[in-house]
C-alpha positions, 0 to 999 in steps of 0.5 A: 194641134200644136202650132209650134209657137204661141199667139204672142210669139206669132205676133212678135214674128209677124212684127219683125218682118212686117212694119206697115200697120196695114199688114199688121192689121190684116194679119189681125183681121184674118186671125179673128176671122180664122178663130170665128170659123174654128169655133162655128164650124166645130173646131173650137179645140183648135181655135188658137191653132186656126188663129195663128195660121190667119195671123202669120198667113202673110208673114213674108208679103211685105219684104218679099212680095215676089216670093210670097207663100215661098219665103215664109216657109223658110222663115217659119222652119227657122222659127220652129213652127210646126209643119202644119202651119207652114203648109196651111199658110203656104197653101193660101197662095195656091195657083198664084205663087205655090202649087200647094193645094188647100186640103183641110177645111181650115186651109180652104177657109184661109184660102177663101177668106184672105182676099174676101176679108179685104173686100169687106173692109173696103166695102165697110169704108163706103159707109158713113160709119166706116164699120163692118157692123153695117155690111150686108150681103146685098151691098157686098155683092153689088160691089163684088160685081163691080171689078173696078171696086177694090180691084186688087182683091182677087175675085177668082180666088174668093169664087175658087175658095167658095167652090172648094168648100162647096158653099155657094159664093153668097154664103161664104160672103154672109159668113165672113161678114158674121166673122168680121162682125164678131170682133170688129167695130 
């Protein structure tokens, strides 16, 4: 699939609208997660496309949080980005800010893992190493069931995403841990 933008151009566009290092890093984390899933789920030929979707998914969040997944559609159209990327990035806000439902497997992966990567990062910070390499399913599930831990991570979205994928929650979490371990220290 053609994204209508290169990875380097996507990174520059993300930096144009996002200055906070946290948001820039989050984009890269979701990019790496999406690339991992593309490779492991049989979409290796579309890995670049999946990665760009992950990188740009929160393009508008820093400057227009109240228009998240809405404003980015306009920004991406202006940048000449493909309708497929625009749809995929917008639908990760399904049921929250937009009524654009994730349809393609890639869109469901983005919807399910966006919040989950944040939760996994918070759990990793609890370890002395602060490394995702030390994450395990049991400790993540314990923290997942503790609403006050990483309270900003929407657990309903994560559970709904697992349901959209037809995966047990534990499988989604383990696969996302594996994704992070493939590219994060």
